[in-house]
BAVEXLUM-130195 format. One record per atom (N, C-alpha, C): x, y, z; residue in three letters. Coordinates in steps of 0.2 Angstrom, whole numbers, padded with zeros to 4 digits, always signed. Each point is the difference from the previous one (the first is absolute). Layout:
<bakols>
XYZala/...
</bakols>
This chain:
<bakols>
+0158+0248+0091met/-0005-0004-0004met/-0006+0003-0001met/-0003-0001-0006his/-0007+0003-0001his/-0005-0006-0001his/-0005+0000+0004val/-0004-0006+0000val/-0007+0003-0003val/-0003-0004-0004leu/-0007+0001-0003leu/-0004-0005+0003leu/-0005+0002+0004leu/-0005-0004+0003leu/-0007+0001-0003leu/-0002-0006-0004ala/-0006+0001-0003ala/-0006-0003+0005ala/-0005+0004+0001thr/-0005-0001+0005thr/-0007+0001-0003thr/-0005-0004+0002asp/-0006+0001-0002asp/-0005+0002+0007asp/+0004+0000+0005gly/-0004+0002+0007gly/-0003-0006+0003gly/+0001-0006-0003ser/-0003-0006+0003ser/+0005-0002+0006ser/-0003-0004+0004pro/+0004-0002+0006pro/+0006-0004-0002pro/+0000-0004-0006ser/+0006-0004-0002ser/+0005+0005-0003ser/-0002+0005-0003ser/+0005+0005-0003ser/+0003+0004+0006ser/-0004+0002+0005ile/+0003+0004+0005ile/+0005-0005+0004ile/-0002-0006+0001ala/+0005-0005+0003ala/+0006-0001-0004ala/+0000+0000-0006ala/+0006-0001-0005ala/+0004+0007+0001ala/-0003+0005+0000ala/+0004+0007+0001ala/+0003+0000+0007ala/-0003-0002+0005gln/+0003-0001+0007gln/+0006-0005+0000gln/-0001-0005-0003arg/+0005-0006+0000arg/+0006+0003-0004arg/-0001+0003-0006ala/+0005+0002-0004ala/+0004+0006+0003ala/-0003+0004+0004ser/+0003+0005+0004ser/+0005-0002+0005ser/-0002-0006+0003glu/+0005-0004+0005glu/+0006-0003-0004glu/-0002-0003-0006ile/+0006-0003-0003ile/+0004+0005-0004ile/-0002+0005-0002leu/+0004+0005-0004leu/+0002+0006+0004leu/+0000-0001+0006arg/+0002+0006+0004arg/+0007+0001+0000arg/+0003+0006+0000pro/-0003+0006-0001pro/-0001+0002-0008pro/-0005+0002-0002ala/-0001+0002-0007ala/+0001+0008+0000ala/+0003+0002-0005asp/+0001+0008+0000asp/-0006+0003-0002asp/-0004-0003-0004gln/-0006+0003-0003gln/-0005-0006-0001gln/-0006+0001+0001val/-0006-0004-0001val/-0005+0003-0004val/-0002-0003-0005thr/-0006+0003-0004thr/-0006-0005+0000thr/-0005+0002+0003leu/-0006-0004+0000leu/-0004+0002-0006leu/-0002-0006-0004leu/-0003+0001-0006leu/-0007-0004+0000leu/-0005+0004-0002his/-0007-0003+0000his/-0002+0001-0008his/-0001-0006-0003val/-0003+0000-0007val/-0007-0001-0001val/-0003+0005-0002val/-0008+0000-0002val/+0000-0004-0006val/-0003-0006-0001ser/+0001-0004-0006ser/-0006+0001-0005ser/-0005+0003+0002glu/-0006+0001-0004glu/-0003+0007+0001glu/-0003+0002-0005ala/-0003+0007+0000ala/-0007-0002+0004ala/-0002+0004+0004pro/-0007-0001+0003pro/-0006+0001-0004pro/+0001+0003-0006gly/-0006+0001-0004gly/+0003+0001-0007gly/-0004-0001-0005asn/+0002+0001-0007asn/-0006+0004-0003asn/+0002+0006-0003glu/-0005+0004-0003glu/-0004-0003-0005glu/+0003-0004-0004thr/-0003-0002-0006thr/-0005-0006+0002thr/+0002-0005+0004thr/-0004-0005+0002thr/-0004+0001+0006thr/+0002+0005+0004gly/-0003+0001+0007gly/+0000-0006+0004gly/+0005-0004+0000leu/+0001-0006+0004leu/+0006+0001+0005leu/-0001-0003+0005glu/+0006-0001+0005glu/+0001-0007+0001glu/+0006-0002+0000thr/+0002-0007+0001thr/+0004+0000+0006thr/-0001-0006+0004ser/+0003-0001+0006ser/+0001-0008+0001ser/+0003-0002+0005gly/+0001-0007+0001gly/-0007-0003+0001gly/-0005+0004+0002leu/-0007-0003+0001leu/-0004+0000-0005leu/+0002+0002-0006gly/-0004+0000-0006gly/-0001+0007-0003gly/-0005+0001-0004thr/-0001+0006-0004thr/-0006+0004+0002thr/+0000+0006+0002ser/-0006+0004+0002ser/+0000+0006-0004ser/-0006+0003-0001ala/-0001+0006-0004ala/+0002+0006+0004ala/+0003+0005-0003val/+0002+0006+0002val/-0002+0005-0004val/-0004+0005+0002leu/-0002+0006-0004leu/+0006+0004-0002leu/+0000+0003-0006pro/+0006+0004-0002pro/+0002+0005+0005pro/-0005+0004+0003gly/+0001+0005+0004gly/+0003-0002+0007gly/+0000-0007+0001asp/+0003-0002+0006asp/+0007-0003-0001asp/+0003+0001-0006val/+0007-0002-0001val/+0005+0004+0004val/-0001+0006+0000asp/+0005+0004+0004asp/-0001-0001+0008asp/-0006-0002+0002ala/-0001-0001+0007ala/+0003-0007+0002ala/+0000-0005-0005ala/+0002-0007+0001ala/+0008+0001+0000ala/+0003+0004-0005trp/+0007+0001+0000trp/+0003+0003+0007trp/-0004+0005+0002ala/+0002+0003+0007ala/+0000-0005+0005ala/-0005-0005+0000arg/-0001-0005+0006arg/+0006-0005-0001arg/+0002-0002-0006glu/+0005-0005-0002glu/+0007+0003+0003glu/+0001+0006-0002met/+0006+0003+0002met/+0001+0001+0008met/-0006+0002+0003ala/+0000+0001+0007ala/+0001-0007+0003ala/-0003-0005-0002glu/+0002-0007+0002glu/+0007-0002+0000glu/+0003+0002-0006ala/+0007-0002-0001ala/+0004+0004+0005ala/-0001+0007+0001ala/+0004+0004+0004ala/-0001-0003+0008ala/-0006-0002+0001ala/-0001-0003+0007ala/+0004-0007+0001ala/+0000-0004-0006asp/+0004-0006+0000asp/+0007+0001+0002asp/+0003+0005-0004ile/+0007+0002+0001ile/+0001+0003+0007ile/-0004+0004+0003asp/+0000+0002+0006asp/+0000-0005+0006asp/-0004-0005-0001arg/-0001-0006+0004arg/+0007-0004+0001arg/+0003+0000-0006thr/+0006-0004-0001thr/+0006+0004+0003thr/+0000+0007-0001ala/+0005+0004+0002ala/+0000+0001+0008ala/-0006-0001+0003ala/+0000+0001+0007ala/+0003-0006+0004ala/+0001-0006-0004arg/+0003-0006+0003arg/+0007+0000-0001arg/+0003+0005-0003leu/+0007+0000-0002leu/+0004+0005+0004leu/+0007-0001+0001thr/+0004+0004+0004thr/+0004+0005-0004thr/+0000-0001-0007ser/+0005+0004-0004ser/-0002+0007+0001ser/+0006+0004+0000thr/-0001+0007+0000thr/+0000+0003-0007thr/+0003-0003-0005asn/+0000+0003-0006asn/-0004-0004-0005asn/-0007+0001+0001leu/-0005-0003-0003leu/-0004+0004-0005leu/-0001-0003-0006his/-0003+0004-0005his/-0006-0004-0002his/-0006+0003-0002lys/-0006-0003-0002lys/-0002+0002-0007lys/-0002-0006-0003arg/-0001+0001-0007arg/-0006-0004-0003arg/-0005+0003-0004ile/-0006-0003-0002ile/+0001+0000-0008ile/-0001-0006-0003glu/+0001+0000-0008glu/-0006-0004-0002glu/-0002+0001-0006ile/-0006-0003-0004ile/+0003-0004-0005ile/-0002-0007+0000gly/+0002-0004-0006gly/+0000-0007+0002gly/+0003-0004-0004asp/+0001-0007+0001asp/+0005-0001+0006asp/-0002-0004+0005val/+0004+0000+0007val/+0007-0002-0002val/+0001-0006-0003gly/+0007-0003-0001gly/+0004+0005-0004gly/-0003+0002-0006gly/+0004+0004-0004gly/+0002+0007+0003gly/-0005+0003+0004thr/+0001+0006+0003thr/+0005+0000+0005thr/+0000-0005+0004val/+0005-0001+0006val/+0007+0000-0003val/+0001-0004-0006cys/+0006-0001-0003cys/+0002+0007-0003cys/-0004+0003-0003arg/+0001+0007-0003arg/+0003+0005+0005arg/-0004+0000+0006val/+0002+0005+0005val/+0007-0002+0003val/+0001-0007+0001ala/+0006-0002+0003ala/+0006+0002-0005ala/-0001+0000-0006glu/+0005+0002-0005glu/+0001+0007+0000glu/-0005+0004+0000glu/+0000+0007+0000glu/+0003+0003+0006glu/-0001-0003+0006leu/+0003+0002+0007leu/+0007-0003+0001leu/+0002-0005-0004lys/+0006-0003+0001lys/+0001-0004+0007lys/-0006-0003+0002val/+0000-0003+0006val/+0005-0006+0000val/+0002-0002+0006asp/+0004-0006+0001asp/-0004-0006+0001asp/-0006+0000+0003val/-0004-0006+0001val/-0007+0002+0000val/-0004-0004-0003ile/-0008+0000+0000ile/-0002-0005+0005ile/-0005+0002+0005val/-0003-0004+0005val/-0007-0001-0002val/-0002-0006-0001val/-0007-0001-0001val/-0003-0006+0004val/-0006+0000+0002gly/-0003-0005+0004gly/-0002-0006-0005gly/-0001-0006+0003ser/-0003-0005-0004ser/-0006-0003+0004ser/-0005-0001-0004his/-0006-0002+0003his/+0000-0008+0001his/+0006-0003-0002gly/+0000-0007+0001gly/-0004-0004-0005gly/-0002+0002-0006arg/-0004-0003-0004arg/+0004-0006-0003arg/-0003-0005-0002gly/+0003-0006-0003gly/+0001+0001-0008gly/+0003-0005-0003ala/+0002+0001-0007ala/-0006+0000-0005ala/-0006-0003+0002ile/-0006+0000-0004ile/-0003+0007+0000ile/+0000+0002+0007gln/-0003+0007+0000gln/+0004+0005-0003gln/+0006+0000+0000arg/+0005+0005-0003arg/-0001-0001-0008arg/-0001-0006-0002phe/-0001-0001-0007phe/-0007+0003-0002phe/-0005-0001+0003leu/-0007+0002-0001leu/-0001+0008+0001leu/+0003+0002+0005leu/-0001+0007+0002leu/+0005+0005-0002leu/+0006-0002-0001gly/+0006+0004-0002gly/+0002+0002+0007gly/+0006+0002+0000ser/+0003+0002+0006ser/+0005+0006-0001ser/-0002+0006+0004ala/+0004+0006-0001ala/+0007-0002+0003ala/+0001-0004+0006thr/+0006-0001+0003thr/+0004-0004-0005thr/-0003-0005-0004ser/+0004-0004-0005ser/+0003+0005-0005ser/-0004+0004-0003gln/+0002+0005-0005gln/+0006+0004+0003gln/-0001+0002+0006ile/+0005+0005+0002ile/+0007-0004+0001ile/+0000-0006+0003val/+0006-0004+0000val/+0003-0002-0006val/-0004-0001-0006arg/+0003-0001-0006arg/+0003+0006-0004arg/-0003+0006+0002his/+0002+0006-0004his/+0003+0005+0003his/+0001+0000+0007ala/+0003+0005+0004ala/+0007+0002-0002ala/+0002+0006+0000pro/+0007+0002-0002pro/+0004+0000+0006pro/-0002-0004+0006cys/+0004+0000+0006cys/-0002-0006+0004cys/+0003-0001+0006ala/-0002-0006+0004ala/-0007+0001+0002ala/-0003-0006+0001val/-0007+0000+0003val/-0001-0004+0006val/-0003+0003+0005leu/-0001-0004+0007leu/-0007-0002+0000leu/-0002-0006+0000val/-0007-0002+0000val/-0001-0002+0007val/-0005+0003+0004val/-0001-0002+0007val/-0006-0004+0000val/+0000-0006+0002arg/-0006-0004+0001arg/-0004+0001+0006arg/-0006-0001+0000pro/-0004+0001+0006pro/+0002-0004+0006pro/+0000+0002+0006ala/+0002-0004+0006ala/-0005-0006+0000ala/+0002-0006+0002pro/-0005-0006+0000pro/-0005+0002+0006pro/-0006-0003-0002glu/-0006+0001+0005glu/+0001-0004+0006glu/-0002+0002+0006lys/+0001-0004+0006lys/-0006-0003+0002lys/
</bakols>
């Protein structure tokens, strides 16, 4: 079985990866995928967008911003990989729309199941914010395991 674990390095995605590795044991192959969804800078506008808003980025800083973004993505994958016991583990970073990219990679690798975490957002938030998990569930070329966060104690 080939499992694609989509991770962003957050505690909920790491917990989802750990839970999935328990449920889907033994997987023959595990691919950890981190999707960088936005460019850290744009040469024409000089703007960087993030969940916190928009800030100015000087054109000369674009390469440094990309290097930081990719280093953070690699650290996120390493943090997740450190919590897994799989011996046949592959790491991959892609750039693009999260939902579409996860589905494309799943099809390309011919995985048996995609594992994604759910942040437990309600229907209104999903409608307003969009949901990569919902997009993956609707368009995946294979089974999808959505792991909800553990209830807070």
